[in-house]
N, C-alpha and C positions, 0 to 999 in steps of 0.2 A: 504494500500500500504506500503510495507516494504522498508526501506531505510538503507543504510550504513552510512548515515550522522551522524556525531558526534555532540551531543548536549552539549553545554558548556555555561558557564556564565563568563563574564569578565568585567573589569572596564577599561574605556578609559578616558583620560584627555579631558576636554572641558573648555571653558571659565568660567564655574560656579563650577568647581571642578571635581569630578569623576562622570562619566556617567555609570550606570550599564546596561549591554547589554546581552540579551539572544541570543545565536548564534547557527546556524547549519553550520557545516563545511562538505562539500562533501568529499568522499573518496580521491579525488585527491588533497585536500588541499584548494580548492577554487580558484586556479590560472588557467587561460586559460580555464575557464568553462563559463557557461551562466552568463549574467550580474547579479551582486549581487542584492538581494532584501532587501529593507529597509521597515520594518513594523512599522507604526506609530500609536500608540494607541490614543484613545480619551483623553479628559481632565482628569487629575488625573489618567491617565492610566499607566499601566506597560506593559512591553514586555511579561509578563506571559500570557496575553490575547491571544497571537498568538502561545503559546506553542503547542497546538494540530496540528498546521500546519508545524512546523519546520522540523520534520523528513521527511514528505512526499515531501515538497517543496525543501528541502536541498539536494536532491540526486545529483544534478548537478550544484548547485550554493551555494554561501555563503549567509546566511540570518542573518540580524541584526535586533533584536527587542528590542529597548532600553526602559528602564524606563525613562520617561520624567523627566527633572530637577524638583526636589522637590517631586517626586513620587517614590514609591517602594524603591529601595536601592540607588537611585541617589541623589547626593547633590542638594540642592535647588538653584534656580535662583533669589531668593528674592521675596518679596511679590508682588502680581499682575502679576506674570509671565504668559505669554500667548503664542500664536502661534509664534510670532516673536522671543521670547527668545528661545523657543523650537527649532525653525528652525536654529538659530545660533548654538545651542549646537549640533544639528544633522549634520550641515555642518562641524563643528569642528571634529566630529566623522569620517565623510566620508573623510575629508582631511587627518586625521591621518592614515586612512586606504588606502590612495592614490587612492580613487575611483573617476574616471572621469565621470562615468555614472551609474545610478542605476534604477531599477524598484521599484515601491512603492506600498505597500498595506496599505491604510489608513482607519482607523475605526473612525466613528463618527467625533469628532472635529479634529481628525488627518488630515482630508482633509484640514482644515485651516492651519495647520502646513506645509503640502505639498505645499500649495499655497504660503506660506511665503518663503519656500525654493526656489521655482521657481522665486520669486521676487529677491532673493539674487543672483541666478545663472540662469538668463533667458535662456531658450532653450539650456541649456548646461548639466545639471546634471540629470534630470528626463527623462527617456526614455518612460516608460509605467506606467500606474497607474490603480489600481483597488480600487474602493471606496466601503466600507461596511457601511451601515447606516449613510451616510453623513448628517451633520446638514443642515438645510434649507439654500438654496442659494449656498452652497459650490459646489455642483455638476455642477451647471450652470457655475460658475466661472472656474472650472477645465476644462469644455468642451471648453472654449475659449483658453486654452493653446494649444501649438503645440505638444502635446503628445498623444499617443494612450491611450484611456481610456475605462474602462468597469465598470459598477456597478454590484455588486454581494452581495446580502443580505446573509451573512453567518448564518447558523442555530444557534440560541441561541446567536445572536450577537447584542442584544439590547445595547444601550449605557451603561446600568447598568451592563451588563454581566461581570463576572470575567474572563471568558475564552471563546474563540470562540469554536463552536462545529460543524465544517463543516461535511457534509456528503461526501461520495465518489465521487458523481457527481460534487460537488463544488470543491473539491480538483483537480479532473481531469480538470475542466474548468480553474482553476488557473494555473495549469501546462501547459495546452495548450496555454493560453494567454501569460504567461510570458516566456514559453520555446520555442516559435516558432522562435525566432531570437537570435542569439549569440552576445555577446559583441564584439566590434571592436578590 
């Protein structure tokens, strides 16, 4: 699927320093379009994991795929950083972007970070969520949230994979799930 989305990388300030973010910006600039999509990689993950999806999913929405603090090109959050620290950094990102509501695509331990975001902003920030290869127990916790959820095992998306390798059917399913409702 071809897209006119512009793929970029940028740095944003967060409480731990600079957060490196892979972005897809739709032709209209990302304003008044579908709800933005936040892609959360697993532990020690980078936004590069989601790169194969950015162009296709960014046709009508802004997409943000950050390198977690201490991973990739992002500044560190200190030793022992985990889901809570990652969630704080990602809410800093979303606040700086003035995002009131987002959809989330979480891979592996990224589901735990999404849960931590929901604890910080209960029933306010996350609208819809797709989980790919969630860690044990995370899917059950996410199901208890008041958000629309779907599990989708992306091809080549084992927790150790460096990049997702979705097939056309999976991309279409993601577009259908995330694209069926517009932001308020």
